[in-house]
Each structure stands twice: as C-alpha cells, then as structure tokens.
Backbone atoms as SQL, in Angstrom:
CREATE TABLE atoms (id INTEGER PRIMARY KEY, chain TEXT, resi INTEGER, resn TEXT, atom TEXT, x REAL, y REAL, z REAL);
INSERT INTO atoms VALUES
  (1, 'A', 1, 'MET', 'N', -66.162, 4.474, -56.669),
  (2, 'A', 1, 'MET', 'CA', -65.530, 5.649, -56.100),
  (3, 'A', 1, 'MET', 'C', -64.957, 6.497, -57.221),
  (4, 'A', 2, 'GLY', 'N', -65.470, 7.711, -57.395),
  (5, 'A', 2, 'GLY', 'CA', -64.975, 8.629, -58.413),
  (6, 'A', 2, 'GLY', 'C', -63.772, 9.408, -57.907),
  (7, 'A', 3, 'GLY', 'N', -63.086, 10.073, -58.791),
  (8, 'A', 3, 'GLY', 'CA', -61.896, 10.817, -58.416),
  (9, 'A', 3, 'GLY', 'C', -62.196, 12.170, -57.790),
  (10, 'A', 4, 'THR', 'N', -63.441, 12.626, -57.876),
  (11, 'A', 4, 'THR', 'CA', -63.764, 13.960, -57.372),
  (12, 'A', 4, 'THR', 'C', -64.457, 13.926, -56.021),
  (13, 'A', 5, 'GLU', 'N', -64.614, 12.775, -55.420),
  (14, 'A', 5, 'GLU', 'CA', -65.328, 12.696, -54.151),
  (15, 'A', 5, 'GLU', 'C', -64.421, 13.120, -52.998),
  (16, 'A', 6, 'ARG', 'N', -65.056, 13.581, -51.947),
  (17, 'A', 6, 'ARG', 'CA', -64.315, 13.993, -50.759),
  (18, 'A', 6, 'ARG', 'C', -64.503, 12.926, -49.689),
  (19, 'A', 7, 'LEU', 'N', -63.412, 12.589, -49.033),
  (20, 'A', 7, 'LEU', 'CA', -63.464, 11.588, -47.977),
  (21, 'A', 7, 'LEU', 'C', -63.393, 12.270, -46.624),
  (22, 'A', 8, 'THR', 'N', -64.149, 11.762, -45.671),
  (23, 'A', 8, 'THR', 'CA', -64.117, 12.313, -44.317),
  (24, 'A', 8, 'THR', 'C', -62.904, 11.756, -43.584),
  (25, 'A', 9, 'GLU', 'N', -62.620, 12.340, -42.425),
  (26, 'A', 9, 'GLU', 'CA', -61.491, 11.857, -41.623),
  (27, 'A', 9, 'GLU', 'C', -61.717, 10.403, -41.206),
  (28, 'A', 10, 'PHE', 'N', -62.954, 10.058, -40.931),
  (29, 'A', 10, 'PHE', 'CA', -63.266, 8.686, -40.531),
  (30, 'A', 10, 'PHE', 'C', -62.956, 7.712, -41.663),
  (31, 'A', 11, 'GLU', 'N', -63.373, 8.059, -42.881),
  (32, 'A', 11, 'GLU', 'CA', -63.114, 7.179, -44.024),
  (33, 'A', 11, 'GLU', 'C', -61.623, 7.053, -44.298),
  (34, 'A', 12, 'LEU', 'N', -60.872, 8.125, -44.080),
  (35, 'A', 12, 'LEU', 'CA', -59.421, 8.052, -44.271),
  (36, 'A', 12, 'LEU', 'C', -58.780, 7.151, -43.224),
  (37, 'A', 13, 'ALA', 'N', -59.293, 7.205, -41.990),
  (38, 'A', 13, 'ALA', 'CA', -58.725, 6.390, -40.914),
  (39, 'A', 13, 'ALA', 'C', -59.074, 4.912, -41.106),
  (40, 'A', 14, 'VAL', 'N', -60.275, 4.632, -41.600),
  (41, 'A', 14, 'VAL', 'CA', -60.712, 3.248, -41.773),
  (42, 'A', 14, 'VAL', 'C', -60.070, 2.618, -42.997),
  (43, 'A', 15, 'SER', 'N', -59.992, 3.352, -44.091),
  (44, 'A', 15, 'SER', 'CA', -59.476, 2.815, -45.341),
  (45, 'A', 15, 'SER', 'C', -58.056, 3.330, -45.577),
  (46, 'A', 16, 'PRO', 'N', -57.035, 2.469, -45.398),
  (47, 'A', 16, 'PRO', 'CA', -55.657, 2.936, -45.535),
  (48, 'A', 16, 'PRO', 'C', -55.297, 3.347, -46.970),
  (49, 'A', 17, 'GLY', 'N', -55.933, 2.787, -47.978),
  (50, 'A', 17, 'GLY', 'CA', -55.610, 3.130, -49.352),
  (51, 'A', 17, 'GLY', 'C', -56.305, 4.380, -49.841),
  (52, 'A', 18, 'ALA', 'N', -57.242, 4.912, -49.033),
  (53, 'A', 18, 'ALA', 'CA', -57.995, 6.081, -49.456),
  (54, 'A', 18, 'ALA', 'C', -57.105, 7.315, -49.548),
  (55, 'A', 19, 'ALA', 'N', -56.138, 7.436, -48.664),
  (56, 'A', 19, 'ALA', 'CA', -55.250, 8.599, -48.666),
  (57, 'A', 19, 'ALA', 'C', -54.392, 8.615, -49.926),
  (58, 'A', 20, 'ALA', 'N', -54.027, 7.456, -50.439),
  (59, 'A', 20, 'ALA', 'CA', -53.200, 7.391, -51.647),
  (60, 'A', 20, 'ALA', 'C', -53.976, 7.845, -52.876),
  (61, 'A', 21, 'ARG', 'N', -55.286, 7.723, -52.852),
  (62, 'A', 21, 'ARG', 'CA', -56.098, 8.117, -53.999),
  (63, 'A', 21, 'ARG', 'C', -56.343, 9.625, -54.057),
  (64, 'A', 22, 'LEU', 'N', -56.119, 10.320, -52.927),
  (65, 'A', 22, 'LEU', 'CA', -56.350, 11.760, -52.895),
  (66, 'A', 22, 'LEU', 'C', -55.196, 12.484, -53.573),
  (67, 'A', 23, 'GLU', 'N', -55.512, 13.547, -54.267),
  (68, 'A', 23, 'GLU', 'CA', -54.447, 14.330, -54.880),
  (69, 'A', 23, 'GLU', 'C', -53.936, 15.344, -53.866),
  (70, 'A', 24, 'VAL', 'N', -52.658, 15.676, -53.956),
  (71, 'A', 24, 'VAL', 'CA', -52.038, 16.603, -53.012),
  (72, 'A', 24, 'VAL', 'C', -52.342, 18.029, -53.456),
  (73, 'A', 25, 'LYS', 'N', -52.829, 18.847, -52.528),
  (74, 'A', 25, 'LYS', 'CA', -53.158, 20.238, -52.821),
  (75, 'A', 25, 'LYS', 'C', -52.391, 21.139, -51.863),
  (76, 'A', 26, 'MET', 'N', -52.066, 22.326, -52.346),
  (77, 'A', 26, 'MET', 'CA', -51.376, 23.299, -51.508),
  (78, 'A', 26, 'MET', 'C', -52.383, 23.921, -50.542),
  (79, 'A', 27, 'PRO', 'N', -51.913, 24.360, -49.361),
  (80, 'A', 27, 'PRO', 'CA', -52.833, 24.995, -48.413),
  (81, 'A', 27, 'PRO', 'C', -53.290, 26.362, -48.918),
  (82, 'A', 28, 'ASN', 'N', -54.519, 26.684, -48.663),
  (83, 'A', 28, 'ASN', 'CA', -55.092, 27.957, -49.055),
  (84, 'A', 28, 'ASN', 'C', -55.644, 28.650, -47.826),
  (85, 'A', 29, 'PRO', 'N', -55.719, 29.979, -47.851),
  (86, 'A', 29, 'PRO', 'CA', -56.269, 30.685, -46.696),
  (87, 'A', 29, 'PRO', 'C', -57.736, 30.328, -46.466),
  (88, 'A', 30, 'LYS', 'N', -58.065, 30.244, -45.199),
  (89, 'A', 30, 'LYS', 'CA', -59.428, 29.868, -44.860),
  (90, 'A', 30, 'LYS', 'C', -60.396, 31.043, -45.043),
  (91, 'A', 31, 'ARG', 'N', -59.906, 32.244, -44.744),
  (92, 'A', 31, 'ARG', 'CA', -60.737, 33.427, -44.860),
  (93, 'A', 31, 'ARG', 'C', -60.022, 34.500, -45.672),
  (94, 'A', 32, 'ARG', 'N', -60.800, 35.399, -46.219),
  (95, 'A', 32, 'ARG', 'CA', -60.270, 36.493, -47.020),
  (96, 'A', 32, 'ARG', 'C', -59.629, 37.544, -46.114),
  (97, 'A', 33, 'HIS', 'N', -58.484, 38.089, -46.524),
  (98, 'A', 33, 'HIS', 'CA', -57.850, 39.151, -45.752),
  (99, 'A', 33, 'HIS', 'C', -58.510, 40.481, -46.106),
  (100, 'A', 34, 'SER', 'N', -58.731, 41.292, -45.098),
  (101, 'A', 34, 'SER', 'CA', -59.377, 42.588, -45.314),
  (102, 'A', 34, 'SER', 'C', -58.412, 43.542, -46.026),
  (103, 'A', 35, 'HIS', 'N', -58.962, 44.622, -46.586),
  (104, 'A', 35, 'HIS', 'CA', -58.129, 45.631, -47.249),
  (105, 'A', 35, 'HIS', 'C', -57.141, 46.226, -46.253),
  (106, 'A', 36, 'SER', 'N', -57.608, 46.469, -45.039),
  (107, 'A', 36, 'SER', 'CA', -56.769, 47.066, -44.009),
  (108, 'A', 36, 'SER', 'C', -55.587, 46.165, -43.672),
  (109, 'A', 37, 'ARG', 'N', -55.845, 44.899, -43.499),
  (110, 'A', 37, 'ARG', 'CA', -54.772, 43.961, -43.140),
  (111, 'A', 37, 'ARG', 'C', -53.763, 43.828, -44.276),
  (112, 'A', 38, 'THR', 'N', -54.253, 43.779, -45.494),
  (113, 'A', 38, 'THR', 'CA', -53.364, 43.683, -46.657),
  (114, 'A', 38, 'THR', 'C', -52.488, 44.921, -46.752),
  (115, 'A', 39, 'ARG', 'N', -53.077, 46.094, -46.578),
  (116, 'A', 39, 'ARG', 'CA', -52.320, 47.343, -46.690),
  (117, 'A', 39, 'ARG', 'C', -51.335, 47.512, -45.545),
  (118, 'A', 40, 'GLN', 'N', -51.670, 47.043, -44.366),
  (119, 'A', 40, 'GLN', 'CA', -50.735, 47.112, -43.242),
  (120, 'A', 40, 'GLN', 'C', -49.511, 46.236, -43.520),
  (121, 'A', 41, 'ARG', 'N', -49.726, 45.105, -44.124),
  (122, 'A', 41, 'ARG', 'CA', -48.601, 44.217, -44.467),
  (123, 'A', 41, 'ARG', 'C', -47.716, 44.854, -45.524),
  (124, 'A', 42, 'ARG', 'N', -48.340, 45.525, -46.483),
  (125, 'A', 42, 'ARG', 'CA', -47.590, 46.115, -47.600),
  (126, 'A', 42, 'ARG', 'C', -46.994, 47.475, -47.275),
  (127, 'A', 43, 'ALA', 'N', -47.250, 48.002, -46.088),
  (128, 'A', 43, 'ALA', 'CA', -46.767, 49.334, -45.728),
  (129, 'A', 43, 'ALA', 'C', -45.247, 49.415, -45.757),
  (130, 'A', 44, 'HIS', 'N', -44.559, 48.308, -45.540),
  (131, 'A', 44, 'HIS', 'CA', -43.104, 48.306, -45.473),
  (132, 'A', 44, 'HIS', 'C', -42.464, 47.925, -46.803),
  (133, 'A', 45, 'ASP', 'N', -43.249, 47.712, -47.833),
  (134, 'A', 45, 'ASP', 'CA', -42.715, 47.268, -49.122),
  (135, 'A', 45, 'ASP', 'C', -42.254, 48.408, -50.016),
  (136, 'A', 46, 'ALA', 'N', -42.542, 49.646, -49.657),
  (137, 'A', 46, 'ALA', 'CA', -42.201, 50.782, -50.513),
  (138, 'A', 46, 'ALA', 'C', -40.688, 50.944, -50.603),
  (139, 'A', 47, 'LEU', 'N', -40.202, 51.361, -51.773),
  (140, 'A', 47, 'LEU', 'CA', -38.784, 51.621, -51.954),
  (141, 'A', 47, 'LEU', 'C', -38.444, 52.964, -51.324),
  (142, 'A', 48, 'LYS', 'N', -37.285, 53.017, -50.669),
  (143, 'A', 48, 'LYS', 'CA', -36.847, 54.246, -50.026),
  (144, 'A', 48, 'LYS', 'C', -35.789, 54.919, -50.894),
  (145, 'A', 49, 'ALA', 'N', -35.821, 56.237, -50.929),
  (146, 'A', 49, 'ALA', 'CA', -34.827, 56.985, -51.696),
  (147, 'A', 49, 'ALA', 'C', -33.468, 56.867, -51.003),
  (148, 'A', 50, 'PRO', 'N', -32.381, 56.712, -51.770),
  (149, 'A', 50, 'PRO', 'CA', -31.058, 56.602, -51.144),
  (150, 'A', 50, 'PRO', 'C', -30.674, 57.919, -50.463),
  (151, 'A', 51, 'GLN', 'N', -29.964, 57.810, -49.357),
  (152, 'A', 51, 'GLN', 'CA', -29.562, 58.982, -48.583),
  (153, 'A', 51, 'GLN', 'C', -28.211, 59.501, -49.059),
  (154, 'A', 52, 'PHE', 'N', -28.089, 60.816, -49.217),
  (155, 'A', 52, 'PHE', 'CA', -26.839, 61.453, -49.617),
  (156, 'A', 52, 'PHE', 'C', -26.653, 62.727, -48.808),
  (157, 'A', 53, 'TYR', 'N', -25.418, 63.196, -48.751),
  (158, 'A', 53, 'TYR', 'CA', -25.148, 64.504, -48.183),
  (159, 'A', 53, 'TYR', 'C', -24.220, 65.237, -49.141),
  (160, 'A', 54, 'LEU', 'N', -24.187, 66.550, -49.057),
  (161, 'A', 54, 'LEU', 'CA', -23.319, 67.345, -49.918),
  (162, 'A', 54, 'LEU', 'C', -22.008, 67.603, -49.197),
  (163, 'A', 55, 'ASP', 'N', -20.906, 67.255, -49.851),
  (164, 'A', 55, 'ASP', 'CA', -19.575, 67.452, -49.284),
  (165, 'A', 55, 'ASP', 'C', -19.304, 68.948, -49.151),
  (166, 'A', 56, 'LYS', 'N', -18.741, 69.356, -47.997),
  (167, 'A', 56, 'LYS', 'CA', -18.494, 70.778, -47.744),
  (168, 'A', 56, 'LYS', 'C', -17.440, 71.343, -48.693),
  (169, 'A', 57, 'ASP', 'N', -16.409, 70.551, -48.993),
  (170, 'A', 57, 'ASP', 'CA', -15.310, 71.056, -49.810),
  (171, 'A', 57, 'ASP', 'C', -15.646, 71.058, -51.301),
  (172, 'A', 58, 'THR', 'N', -16.163, 69.946, -51.801),
  (173, 'A', 58, 'THR', 'CA', -16.382, 69.818, -53.248),
  (174, 'A', 58, 'THR', 'C', -17.818, 70.082, -53.681),
  (175, 'A', 59, 'GLY', 'N', -18.783, 69.994, -52.755),
  (176, 'A', 59, 'GLY', 'CA', -20.180, 70.171, -53.107),
  (177, 'A', 59, 'GLY', 'C', -20.774, 68.950, -53.788),
  (178, 'A', 60, 'GLU', 'N', -20.012, 67.854, -53.784),
  (179, 'A', 60, 'GLU', 'CA', -20.425, 66.613, -54.436),
  (180, 'A', 60, 'GLU', 'C', -21.354, 65.819, -53.513),
  (181, 'A', 61, 'ALA', 'N', -22.334, 65.139, -54.065),
  (182, 'A', 61, 'ALA', 'CA', -23.232, 64.282, -53.276),
  (183, 'A', 61, 'ALA', 'C', -22.516, 62.978, -52.959),
  (184, 'A', 62, 'LYS', 'N', -22.504, 62.615, -51.671),
  (185, 'A', 62, 'LYS', 'CA', -21.813, 61.400, -51.226),
  (186, 'A', 62, 'LYS', 'C', -22.684, 60.631, -50.258),
  (187, 'A', 63, 'LYS', 'N', -22.396, 59.333, -50.114),
  (188, 'A', 63, 'LYS', 'CA', -23.116, 58.507, -49.159),
  (189, 'A', 63, 'LYS', 'C', -22.583, 58.783, -47.750),
  (190, 'A', 64, 'PRO', 'N', -23.479, 58.818, -46.759),
  (191, 'A', 64, 'PRO', 'CA', -23.023, 59.109, -45.403),
  (192, 'A', 64, 'PRO', 'C', -22.291, 57.938, -44.752),
  (193, 'A', 65, 'HIS', 'N', -21.465, 58.251, -43.770),
  (194, 'A', 65, 'HIS', 'CA', -20.753, 57.275, -42.942),
  (195, 'A', 65, 'HIS', 'C', -19.790, 56.416, -43.752),
  (196, 'A', 66, 'ARG', 'N', -19.124, 57.030, -44.732),
  (197, 'A', 66, 'ARG', 'CA', -18.139, 56.316, -45.530),
  (198, 'A', 66, 'ARG', 'C', -16.912, 57.191, -45.704),
  (199, 'A', 67, 'ILE', 'N', -15.753, 56.548, -45.755),
  (200, 'A', 67, 'ILE', 'CA', -14.513, 57.269, -46.004),
  (201, 'A', 67, 'ILE', 'C', -14.489, 57.709, -47.460),
  (202, 'A', 68, 'ASP', 'N', -14.084, 58.943, -47.693),
  (203, 'A', 68, 'ASP', 'CA', -13.978, 59.462, -49.054),
  (204, 'A', 68, 'ASP', 'C', -12.791, 58.785, -49.744),
  (205, 'A', 69, 'PRO', 'N', -13.010, 58.043, -50.825),
  (206, 'A', 69, 'PRO', 'CA', -11.900, 57.317, -51.461),
  (207, 'A', 69, 'PRO', 'C', -10.895, 58.242, -52.150),
  (208, 'A', 70, 'ASP', 'N', -11.314, 59.475, -52.467),
  (209, 'A', 70, 'ASP', 'CA', -10.388, 60.399, -53.139),
  (210, 'A', 70, 'ASP', 'C', -9.426, 61.056, -52.162),
  (211, 'A', 71, 'THR', 'N', -9.918, 61.399, -50.971),
  (212, 'A', 71, 'THR', 'CA', -9.080, 62.126, -50.015),
  (213, 'A', 71, 'THR', 'C', -8.679, 61.293, -48.801),
  (214, 'A', 72, 'GLY', 'N', -9.427, 60.224, -48.487),
  (215, 'A', 72, 'GLY', 'CA', -9.142, 59.411, -47.305),
  (216, 'A', 72, 'GLY', 'C', -9.663, 60.041, -46.028),
  (217, 'A', 73, 'MET', 'N', -10.539, 61.021, -46.143),
  (218, 'A', 73, 'MET', 'CA', -11.053, 61.734, -44.974),
  (219, 'A', 73, 'MET', 'C', -12.394, 61.157, -44.522),
  (220, 'A', 74, 'TYR', 'N', -12.623, 61.227, -43.198),
  (221, 'A', 74, 'TYR', 'CA', -13.904, 60.862, -42.614),
  (222, 'A', 74, 'TYR', 'C', -14.132, 61.763, -41.412),
  (223, 'A', 75, 'LYS', 'N', -15.236, 62.467, -41.400),
  (224, 'A', 75, 'LYS', 'CA', -15.591, 63.401, -40.328),
  (225, 'A', 75, 'LYS', 'C', -14.468, 64.411, -40.073),
  (226, 'A', 76, 'GLY', 'N', -13.837, 64.881, -41.152),
  (227, 'A', 76, 'GLY', 'CA', -12.813, 65.910, -41.019),
  (228, 'A', 76, 'GLY', 'C', -11.451, 65.404, -40.590),
  (229, 'A', 77, 'ARG', 'N', -11.278, 64.090, -40.466),
  (230, 'A', 77, 'ARG', 'CA', -9.985, 63.527, -40.058),
  (231, 'A', 77, 'ARG', 'C', -9.432, 62.652, -41.166),
  (232, 'A', 78, 'LYS', 'N', -8.126, 62.601, -41.268),
  (233, 'A', 78, 'LYS', 'CA', -7.457, 61.744, -42.239),
  (234, 'A', 78, 'LYS', 'C', -7.434, 60.316, -41.688),
  (235, 'A', 79, 'ILE', 'N', -8.076, 59.384, -42.378),
  (236, 'A', 79, 'ILE', 'CA', -8.202, 58.006, -41.889),
  (237, 'A', 79, 'ILE', 'C', -7.229, 57.094, -42.634),
  (238, 'A', 80, 'ILE', 'N', -7.166, 57.203, -43.950),
  (239, 'A', 80, 'ILE', 'CA', -6.295, 56.335, -44.736),
  (240, 'A', 80, 'ILE', 'C', -5.442, 57.181, -45.679),
  (241, 'A', 81, 'GLU', 'N', -4.300, 56.656, -46.013),
  (242, 'A', 81, 'GLU', 'CA', -3.423, 57.304, -46.980),
  (243, 'A', 81, 'GLU', 'C', -3.906, 56.896, -48.385),
  (244, 'A', 82, 'VAL', 'N', -4.044, 57.856, -49.261),
  (245, 'A', 82, 'VAL', 'CA', -4.527, 57.595, -50.617),
  (246, 'A', 82, 'VAL', 'C', -3.357, 57.717, -51.584),
  (247, 'A', 83, 'LYS', 'N', -3.235, 56.706, -52.442),
  (248, 'A', 83, 'LYS', 'CA', -2.207, 56.744, -53.475),
  (249, 'A', 83, 'LYS', 'C', -2.663, 57.662, -54.603),
  (250, 'A', 84, 'ASN', 'N', -1.804, 58.566, -55.019),
  (251, 'A', 84, 'ASN', 'CA', -2.148, 59.466, -56.117),
  (252, 'A', 84, 'ASN', 'C', -1.942, 58.783, -57.443),
  (253, 'A', 85, 'ALA', 'N', -2.892, 58.921, -58.368),
  (254, 'A', 85, 'ALA', 'CA', -2.813, 58.290, -59.671),
  (255, 'A', 85, 'ALA', 'C', -2.345, 59.310, -60.713),
  (256, 'A', 86, 'ASP', 'N', -1.390, 60.187, -60.334),
  (257, 'A', 86, 'ASP', 'CA', -0.908, 61.224, -61.258),
  (258, 'A', 86, 'ASP', 'C', -0.123, 60.636, -62.371);
C-alpha cells in the first residue's frame, strides 16, 4: 500500500486502520464559481466615502447625527453644557 493511493468508502469501513493512514486535507469547492457569482458576492466589499454635512454657522464639515463638542448643539438645540477652555 503506497501513500498516494485512494481508498473507497468500502475499504475505509472494512479496514479500521486505513483512515489513520490518510492525510487530512481541507475541503475544496466542487465546482468553479462563475464570474457573475463572484462579482455578486464582491458587490458589497467596496469602501464607502464617509458622510459629512456643512455646518450652517461655521461652514465646517461635520459628521451627521452627533452633538457638536464645541457648542453642545444638536439640531439647533442646546443639549449639553460645554466647559470653556479660555
């Protein structure tokens, strides 16, 4: 018995030591994936540009839906008191 031979399921069931002689291999795909299937999977992998808005008062680019740490304002309302670092 050489190391490169393939054993059938019957031979593995009959010979209990045959399974120990086989080397462990990782599973591989049975069929090739088409270009279309590969591209459909990768359609969601693209990096998205970060979202910003321009502040009405300062004209500065800021992230949406966040309290302004300098003024404590959110949607035109005062949410938190800000300590001045004067």
